[in-house]
VMD Tcl script that draws the C-alpha trace (Angstrom):
set ca {
  {128.09 87.46 101.98}
  {126.07 88.46 105.06}
  {128.76 87.18 107.43}
  {131.50 89.01 105.53}
  {129.54 92.25 105.50}
  {128.82 91.92 109.20}
  {132.49 91.33 109.93}
  {133.43 94.43 107.94}
  {130.91 96.54 109.84}
  {132.23 95.28 113.19}
  {135.82 95.95 112.12}
  {134.92 99.46 110.96}
  {133.19 100.25 114.25}
  {136.14 98.96 116.26}
  {138.50 101.21 114.32}
  {136.13 104.20 114.40}
  {135.68 104.05 118.18}
  {138.99 102.41 119.05}
  {141.30 105.06 117.58}
  {139.93 107.99 119.63}
  {139.69 105.72 122.70}
  {143.40 104.96 122.42}
  {144.36 108.62 121.96}
  {142.04 110.06 124.60}
  {141.96 107.29 127.21}
  {144.62 104.59 126.83}
  {147.85 106.34 125.79}
  {147.74 109.30 128.23}
  {148.10 106.90 131.19}
  {145.46 108.64 133.29}
  {144.83 107.52 136.88}
  {142.95 104.20 137.03}
  {139.58 105.83 137.71}
  {139.90 108.10 134.67}
  {140.93 105.22 132.41}
  {138.04 103.06 133.61}
  {135.44 105.83 133.19}
  {136.73 106.73 129.73}
  {136.73 103.09 128.64}
  {133.17 102.59 129.89}
  {131.99 105.68 127.99}
  {133.52 104.46 124.73}
  {132.28 100.89 125.27}
  {128.70 102.06 125.87}
  {128.87 104.30 122.78}
  {130.30 101.48 120.66}
  {127.68 98.94 121.72}
  {124.78 101.38 121.71}
  {125.51 103.06 118.38}
  {124.39 100.26 115.99}
  {121.29 99.66 118.14}
  {120.36 103.34 118.02}
  {120.89 103.53 114.25}
  {118.82 100.40 113.68}
  {115.97 101.69 115.86}
  {116.17 105.20 114.44}
  {116.65 104.54 110.73}
  {115.19 101.04 110.47}
  {111.55 100.00 110.23}
  {110.62 101.35 113.70}
  {111.70 104.91 112.79}
  {112.24 106.04 116.39}
  {113.08 109.73 116.13}
  {114.61 109.80 119.62}
  {116.96 106.91 118.81}
  {117.81 108.49 115.45}
  {118.72 111.83 117.02}
  {121.04 110.22 119.58}
  {122.57 107.87 117.03}
  {123.13 110.66 114.50}
  {124.87 112.90 117.03}
  {127.01 109.96 118.15}
  {128.03 109.30 114.54}
  {129.04 112.91 113.99}
  {130.99 113.16 117.24}
  {132.88 109.89 116.83}
  {133.72 110.69 113.19}
  {135.27 114.02 114.17}
  {137.11 112.46 117.12}
  {138.41 109.69 114.88}
  {139.61 112.11 112.20}
  {141.46 114.38 114.59}
  {142.82 111.51 116.68}
  {144.53 110.29 113.54}
  {145.76 113.76 112.54}
  {147.13 114.60 115.98}
  {149.63 111.75 115.66}
  {151.60 114.37 113.73}
  {151.57 116.53 116.85}
  {152.74 113.50 118.82}
  {155.76 113.20 116.50}
  {156.54 116.91 116.79}
  {156.45 116.72 120.58}
  {158.68 113.65 120.53}
  {161.27 115.38 118.33}
  {161.04 118.44 120.57}
  {161.99 116.33 123.59}
  {158.68 116.44 125.44}
  {158.58 113.39 127.71}
  {155.79 111.05 128.80}
  {153.25 111.37 130.29}
  {153.01 114.99 129.16}
  {153.27 114.15 125.45}
  {150.16 111.91 125.09}
  {148.17 114.14 127.42}
  {148.93 117.20 125.29}
  {147.83 115.23 122.22}
  {144.61 114.15 123.95}
  {143.83 117.71 125.03}
  {144.50 119.06 121.54}
  {142.26 116.40 119.98}
  {139.40 117.20 122.33}
  {139.80 120.97 121.89}
  {139.82 120.84 118.08}
  {136.91 118.41 117.98}
  {134.84 120.53 120.36}
  {135.39 123.72 118.36}
  {134.58 122.01 115.07}
  {131.45 120.33 116.42}
  {130.06 123.54 117.91}
  {130.81 125.53 114.77}
  {129.61 122.70 112.54}
  {126.27 122.52 114.34}
  {125.75 126.28 114.01}
  {126.43 126.08 110.27}
  {124.12 123.08 109.79}
  {121.24 124.71 111.65}
  {121.47 128.18 110.10}
  {119.44 129.47 107.18}
  {121.80 128.75 104.28}
  {123.64 131.72 102.83}
  {122.87 132.66 99.23}
  {125.47 131.69 96.66}
  {125.05 133.74 93.46}
  {126.27 132.12 90.23}
  {126.03 133.36 86.64}
  {125.50 130.62 84.03}
  {125.79 131.41 80.33}
  {123.51 129.34 78.09}
  {124.39 130.17 74.46}
  {120.98 129.04 73.15}
  {119.02 131.13 75.65}
  {116.95 133.83 73.99}
  {117.20 137.50 75.04}
  {113.70 137.38 76.54}
  {114.90 135.01 79.26}
  {118.29 136.64 79.78}
  {118.72 137.27 83.51}
  {116.28 134.53 84.58}
  {116.84 133.91 88.30}
  {116.69 130.30 89.45}
  {116.90 129.61 93.21}
  {118.05 126.09 94.08}
  {117.53 124.24 97.34}
  {118.26 120.56 97.77}
  {118.98 117.89 100.38}
  {116.76 119.46 103.02}
  {116.45 116.01 104.65}
  {113.60 116.91 106.96}
  {113.90 114.18 109.55}
  {114.06 113.19 113.22}
  {115.06 116.69 114.35}
  {112.03 118.98 114.00}
  {113.14 121.85 111.76}
  {109.75 123.39 111.03}
  {110.95 126.85 112.08}
  {114.07 126.42 109.91}
  {111.84 125.49 107.00}
  {109.77 128.64 107.47}
  {112.90 130.78 107.57}
  {114.26 129.16 104.39}
  {110.99 129.94 102.62}
  {111.18 133.55 103.82}
  {114.72 133.81 102.46}
  {113.68 132.33 99.11}
  {110.83 134.81 98.81}
  {113.14 137.68 99.74}
  {115.29 136.77 96.73}
  {112.29 137.14 94.39}
  {113.44 134.39 91.99}
  {111.63 133.60 88.75}
  {111.97 129.87 89.33}
  {112.65 127.75 92.43}
  {113.96 124.18 92.24}
  {114.27 121.45 94.85}
  {116.74 118.87 93.56}
  {115.76 115.94 95.78}
  {116.28 114.34 99.20}
  {113.36 116.30 100.54}
  {112.72 114.30 103.71}
  {113.61 111.12 105.58}
  {110.47 109.32 106.68}
  {106.83 109.19 105.75}
  {104.63 112.07 104.68}
  {102.61 111.62 107.87}
  {105.72 112.09 110.05}
  {107.44 114.87 108.11}
  {104.72 116.96 106.48}
  {104.78 119.55 109.30}
  {108.36 120.40 108.32}
  {107.75 120.20 104.57}
  {104.47 122.12 104.33}
  {106.02 125.60 104.64}
  {107.42 124.99 101.13}
  {103.90 125.57 99.88}
  {104.51 129.25 100.60}
  {107.44 129.58 98.18}
  {106.71 132.25 95.56}
  {108.12 131.91 92.04}
  {106.08 133.32 89.13}
  {107.48 131.03 86.42}
  {107.58 127.75 88.29}
  {108.46 125.63 91.32}
  {110.03 122.31 90.34}
  {110.77 119.21 92.43}
  {112.42 115.85 91.72}
  {113.10 112.78 93.84}
  {116.46 112.03 95.43}
  {117.71 108.67 96.62}
  {116.33 109.17 100.14}
  {112.74 109.40 98.90}
  {113.18 105.80 97.76}
  {114.04 104.71 101.29}
  {110.48 105.66 102.18}
  {107.53 106.97 100.19}
  {108.74 108.40 96.88}
  {105.38 108.48 95.14}
  {103.68 109.85 98.25}
  {106.22 112.69 98.38}
  {105.65 113.47 94.69}
  {101.92 113.59 95.36}
  {102.36 115.74 98.47}
  {104.62 118.26 96.77}
  {102.11 118.47 93.92}
  {99.40 119.20 96.50}
  {101.56 122.11 97.74}
  {101.61 123.55 94.23}
  {105.03 122.31 93.09}
  {105.50 120.98 89.57}
  {106.87 117.45 90.07}
  {109.21 116.66 87.19}
  {108.88 112.88 87.39}
  {110.63 112.02 84.10}
  {108.87 114.90 82.38}
  {109.41 118.51 81.38}
  {107.76 121.92 81.37}
  {108.29 124.66 78.81}
  {108.79 128.23 80.02}
  {108.27 131.21 77.74}
  {108.92 134.91 78.21}
  {109.12 137.68 75.61}
  {109.42 135.19 72.78}
  {112.22 133.16 74.40}
  {111.73 129.55 75.50}
  {113.45 127.32 78.05}
  {112.69 123.70 78.90}
  {112.87 122.58 82.52}
  {113.12 118.78 82.70}
  {113.53 116.39 85.61}
  {114.40 112.73 86.07}
  {114.18 110.34 89.01}
  {117.12 109.31 91.11}
  {118.80 106.09 89.89}
  {117.70 104.23 93.04}
  {114.15 104.48 91.76}
  {114.86 101.78 89.19}
  {115.25 99.16 91.96}
  {112.47 100.52 94.16}
  {109.74 98.28 92.79}
  {107.54 101.33 92.13}
  {106.01 101.18 88.64}
  {107.32 103.89 86.35}
  {110.12 104.99 88.67}
  {113.78 105.28 87.76}
  {115.52 107.86 85.57}
  {114.15 108.08 82.03}
  {115.79 111.00 80.27}
  {114.31 110.04 76.90}
  {110.81 110.35 78.33}
  {111.65 113.64 80.03}
  {112.90 115.13 76.75}
  {110.32 113.53 74.48}
  {109.29 116.01 71.81}
  {111.79 118.65 72.92}
  {112.80 121.23 70.30}
  {116.59 120.92 69.79}
  {116.81 124.70 69.45}
  {115.36 125.26 72.93}
  {117.90 125.14 75.79}
  {117.31 122.50 78.47}
  {117.79 122.78 82.22}
  {117.71 119.30 83.76}
  {117.10 118.50 87.42}
  {118.89 115.25 88.31}
  {119.70 114.53 91.94}
  {123.10 112.88 91.53}
  {125.96 114.67 89.72}
  {127.02 111.45 87.99}
  {123.78 111.54 86.01}
  {125.54 114.14 83.89}
  {126.96 111.22 81.87}
  {123.50 110.74 80.36}
  {122.78 114.46 80.17}
  {125.84 115.15 78.01}
  {124.80 112.44 75.56}
  {121.52 114.32 75.05}
  {123.27 117.72 74.77}
  {121.52 119.05 77.87}
  {122.61 122.65 78.41}
  {122.58 122.73 82.22}
  {122.12 120.04 84.86}
  {121.29 121.00 88.45}
  {122.14 118.43 91.12}
  {122.72 117.96 94.84}
  {123.37 114.71 96.73}
  {127.01 115.25 97.75}
  {126.46 117.80 100.57}
  {129.98 118.91 99.65}
  {131.07 116.04 101.90}
  {129.15 117.49 104.91}
  {131.77 116.50 107.51}
  {135.40 116.74 106.45}
  {137.14 114.59 105.21}
  {134.14 112.50 104.12}
  {134.37 114.30 100.76}
  {137.22 111.95 99.83}
  {134.77 109.02 99.86}
  {132.13 111.01 97.97}
  {134.59 111.74 95.17}
  {135.03 108.01 94.61}
  {131.41 107.91 93.43}
  {130.69 111.34 91.98}
  {132.42 113.50 89.35}
  {132.25 116.67 91.44}
  {131.51 117.92 94.95}
  {130.09 121.37 94.33}
  {130.02 124.35 92.04}
  {129.77 124.87 88.29}
  {131.70 122.51 86.03}
  {131.59 121.61 82.34}
  {131.14 118.10 80.97}
  {131.32 118.21 77.19}
  {128.32 120.22 75.95}
  {126.69 120.17 79.39}
  {127.30 122.46 82.32}
  {126.67 120.98 85.77}
  {125.81 122.98 88.85}
  {126.20 120.81 91.93}
  {124.79 122.33 95.12}
  {126.30 121.53 98.52}
  {122.72 121.26 99.76}
  {120.61 123.35 102.10}
  {120.17 120.95 105.01}
  {122.03 117.91 106.30}
  {121.54 114.19 106.66}
  {122.00 112.43 109.98}
  {124.59 114.18 112.15}
  {123.53 117.83 112.66}
  {126.98 119.10 111.71}
  {128.60 120.63 108.64}
  {132.38 120.89 108.87}
  {134.30 122.59 106.04}
  {131.24 122.01 103.82}
  {128.84 124.94 104.30}
  {125.23 124.75 103.20}
  {123.79 127.02 100.54}
  {120.86 128.39 98.61}
  {122.17 128.74 95.08}
  {120.85 131.64 93.04}
  {121.62 130.93 89.39}
  {121.26 133.83 86.96}
  {120.94 132.48 83.42}
  {122.58 134.60 80.74}
  {122.24 134.43 76.98}
  {125.28 134.61 74.74}
}
mol new
graphics top color blue
foreach p $ca { graphics top sphere $p radius 0.5 }
foreach p [lrange $ca 0 end-1] q [lrange $ca 1 end] { graphics top cylinder $p $q radius 0.2 }
display resetview
């Protein structure tokens, strides 16, 4: 199995780097010096990429290697995508009678131009303070006293190798400007240990929400220190919904906020980790509406069985870099937005940060501001 997996990885890398190499270097028939230089650049990137990813995201956790590897991944993915798509342009030029060597050189130039524009714009979007996305959600069981409850949602902040402490502070300022009643973080808080990432995470202690600040684990917490992150967020004053719930009351109306672990917690080896919806809803009044934090949208399959009113999720990033969303949809029921699944509504955030490559292309980040309405 290890040999087969290794062979698949090698084949994938050859395709990922080989396609843009052929479009940008081989087919245009550049002078020998240009072809050699281009080939060396792609060869170094191909050979260095797995080493950088292993050093950056493996046990050594080298932030410098991770930053270079992540940028390389984003750049080569965009070049690969648009190298494939510009074959259509190649066909159009052929039909139009454009001869070699002009035809492949035009295609190469177009590929580079599109990729450059998308990467620059995608980096700006990834690094900005996320825009606010207002959404009204009607919960028929919600009492009039909680009508208009404002719930701000951030998720997938992925504090990691790139120091985004200032970004974190600006996100907190934006959350406080919104004056929400409740703030939720739906998982994938950080990549790495508390010791390495707490500088970026600690500004979240300044989030102001009079009725509650709730946090759950995502799958990335289980690549590192899930329990340590739960403990750290609790030390910052956040209510960690680790397979448990909290009842909110206002003007005689009640609303249950529940949270469950990410499914990867079940195989983490940590005692008591893994999603346990029964434990989270233990003793819940069936007449009280439930808002469930569950990192992955596909967890809605369990939520609908328990007649959860609203599930809030993240995880997908909306695909993050187009057209990666096509692969995400093979695993998840939705990419973003508000959808209905039987008795349960699901709000799936595109996420506030990014994982790995510091780019978001056709998948903008967001701070969701959910306004809960009674019938």
